[in-house]
Structure formats: C-alpha cells, structure tokens
C-alpha positions, 0 to 999 in steps of 0.5 A: 499499499502506498503512503497516501491514504485520502479519500476514495477515488473513482474506480472507473478512473484509469490508474495512469490518471491517478494523482496519488497511489492506490489504496486497499479501499480502492481495491476493495471497490473495484473487486466488489468486496469488503476492505476486510476481504482484501486484508484477508487475501493480502495476509493469506487468510484461508477463509477466502473463496478461491474466485474471490481471491482471484478477483481481489488479485486482479483488482490489485494488478488492475490498480498497480496496488502496492502494500504498505510494507512498513504499516504492515510491519507495525500491525502484524509485527512481522516484516516478512524480511530475513537477514543474510550475513556473507563475507567479501569473496568471489570464491564460488561456494560462499557466492553460490550458498548467498545465492541459494539462500536468497532464491529460497527466500524469495520463492517463500515470499520473503525479503532479504537484506544482506550484510557482508563482513570484511573478515570472518571474526567475532566482532565483524559478524556482531556488527553485521547482526546489529545492522540487520537487527535494526531492519527488523529482520525475522531471522538471520542466516550466516554463511559460516565457513569458520567456527568464529561465525557460529560462535558469534551467533550464540550471542545474537539477541534473544527471540532472534532466530539464526541458522549457520551454513556451510563450515564443517561439523560442529559440537556446539549444539545450541546454533542450527546449522546446515552444511554438506558432508565434505568428508563423504565427498572426499571419500567419493573422489578418493575411492573413485580414483582407487576403484580405477586402479590407481595404487594411491591419490595424492591431494592438493588441499584448500587452506587447512583453517577452513573446516571444509578443507580439513574435513576433505583431508581427512575423508581422502586420508580415511579411504586411503587408510581403509584401502590399505594404500599409502597415504602421500603428504598433504598439499595444503594451500589456498582456494586458487588456481594459483595455489594449484598450479604451484603444488601441481608443478611439484607433483608433475615432476614426480612420475609415481603420481598417477591421481590427484584430488583437489580441494576445490575446482579452481585448485584443479585448474591450476593442477591441469595447467601444471600437468600440461606444462610438464608434458604429462597427459590427463587422463592417460597419465595422471587422473585429476578430481575436483570439488564443487562442480563449478559451472566451468568445470565441464568446460576444462580441458579435459572436463573435469570429474569433480564433486557436486554440492547442491547449494540451491538445496543448501539454500532451501533447507536452511530457510526451512530450519530458520523458519522452523526456529522463527515458528518455535520461538517461546515454545522451546528451541531444538536446534537442527544439524542438517547434513546434505550428501554430495554427488560425484560426477564422472567426466574425462578427467579420470581414467584407468592408470596408463590409459583412457578409456570411455565410460558408459553408465553409472560408475559404483559409489554414488557417481553419475556420468557427466559431459560437455553438453550439460551438468550430468 
C-alpha cells in the first residue's frame, strides 16, 4: 500500500490518471468486496473463496496496488524480511550459498537484507547482526565457513532465530546448522580413483584453517587408510588456481603420481595447467578430480570429474530450518543440524592408470556421468 490515505477515488478512473497511489479501499471497491476481505487476501487467510481471491488479485494488478510494508509490520509485527550475513569473497562456494539462500527466501515470499563482513571474526559478525536487527529482520542466516561465525551467532539477541550455513561439523548444539558432508565428498573422489586402479591418490588441499578443507583432507586420508594404500603428504594451499598450479608443478615432476584429488575446482584448474606444461597427459598419465562442480568444470580441458554440492538445496534447507526456528519461538528450541550428501560427477579427467577409456553408465559409489553437453 502506498503512503497516501486520502479519500476514495472513482474505480473507473484509469490508474495512469490517478494523482496518488491506490489504497486498499480502491481495491475493495473495484473487486466488489469488503475492505476486510482484501486484508484477508493480503495476509493469505485461508477462509477466502478461490474466486474471490482471484478477483481481488486481479483488482490489485489493474490498480497497480502496492501494499505499505512499514504499516503492515506495525500491525502484524512481521516484517517478512530475513537477514543474510555473507563475507567479501568471490569464491564459488560461499557465493553460491548466498544465491541459493536468497532464491529460496524469495520463493517463500520473504524479502532479504544482506550484510557482508570484511573478516570472519566475531566482532565483524556481531556488527552485521546489529545492522540487520535495526532493519527488523525476523531471522538471520549466516554463511559460516569458520567456527568464529557460529560462535558469534550464540550472542544474537534473545528471540531472534539464526542458522549457520556451510563450514564443518560442530560440537555446539546451541546453533542450528546446515552444511555439505565434505568428508563424504572426499571419500567419493578418492574411492573413485582407487576403483580405477590407481595405487594411491595425492591431495592438493585448501587452507587448513577452513573446516571444509580439513574435513576433505580427513575423508581422503581415511579412505586411503581403509584401502591399505600409501598416504602421501598433503599439499595445503589456498582456494585458488595459482595455489593449485604451484602444488601441481611439484607433483608433475614425480612420475609415480598418477591420481590427484583437489580441494576445489579452482585448485584443479591450476593443477591441470601445471600437468600440461610438464607434459603429463590427463587422464592418460594422471587423473584429476575436483570439488564443487562449478559451471565451468565441464568446459575444462579435459572436462573435470568433480564432487557436486547442491547449493540450491542448501538454500532451501537452511530457510526451512530458520522458519522452523521462528515458528518455535516461545515454545522451546531444538536446534537442527542438517547434513546434505554430495555427489560425484564423472567426466573425462579420470581414467584407469596408463590409458584412457570411455566410461558408460553410472560408476559405483554414488557417481553419475557428466559431459560437455550438461551438468550430468
């Protein structure tokens, strides 16, 4: 509803000729219903006949009616606005989480206010919480790749729902979380390479102070231990192609290296470049697996076998957990910890050691084929 609330206008008057915006009474008059009925439609009240609801919605469209959200918040004490805390990064994973959460909120009829932080420290996160609470958000979803973020969420104002998304497993049961099972993803990648016949798998990791990187290392290491394979030294670095390139140049000089699992697809891109410059053919001489399944992964040369994270589902589940927390306010909270399973997407960057072969069908272990024509 627009802020103008002066007297009723002639419903036959063209909307473009109106000197002010339409008000609820205009909608009621055009639809031939009461002011209260229009209010029930706006607030999604179930006791409105479908044909009446359709007539009211059509009148809103004809009059270009826009409800006054500030006034609605005062009356209902519901802003229909959620806060998202992100951080300043171009990394595919966190950026995709932000997009997935925003899309899920929009589909559920919520507005979103985003507060980004320059650093993932407690003070920066709490400052973002303060900015969002000043906007009367009903709840906060924080992208939490490090434990400091979920720790900060313990100090949000009483009665404000919050959820941490991403990161690793946590022993803190006080904050609801939604995350990808990074260890399971690493196991899928490593087992795939072992099943192809590679004697062991080398790992080029992300930064060790990120829980995702640590859990991927542990999943890789545990799979090799369980298979009785040699566990090579881990090569930690950054989430960048440059880091992958630098570590890849070291591995490329070792002729015994036939399989490399990379902490993310950007690292894999750098590793592929290093192997190419060293004259090591992929996958004939070295197989490479990434993690994330970025939109570009299927266009790498060769197309990259990788572990896919479903960021859209991550957004939907995090929103569901947050709304459940909002609904449970005052009735006790039982925080959820949702863990989503990743998926292996097999492309042309992996093969049996010593020769490439074209794979058909779905390999075992939850893998699915993918190719240049699509995401699998």
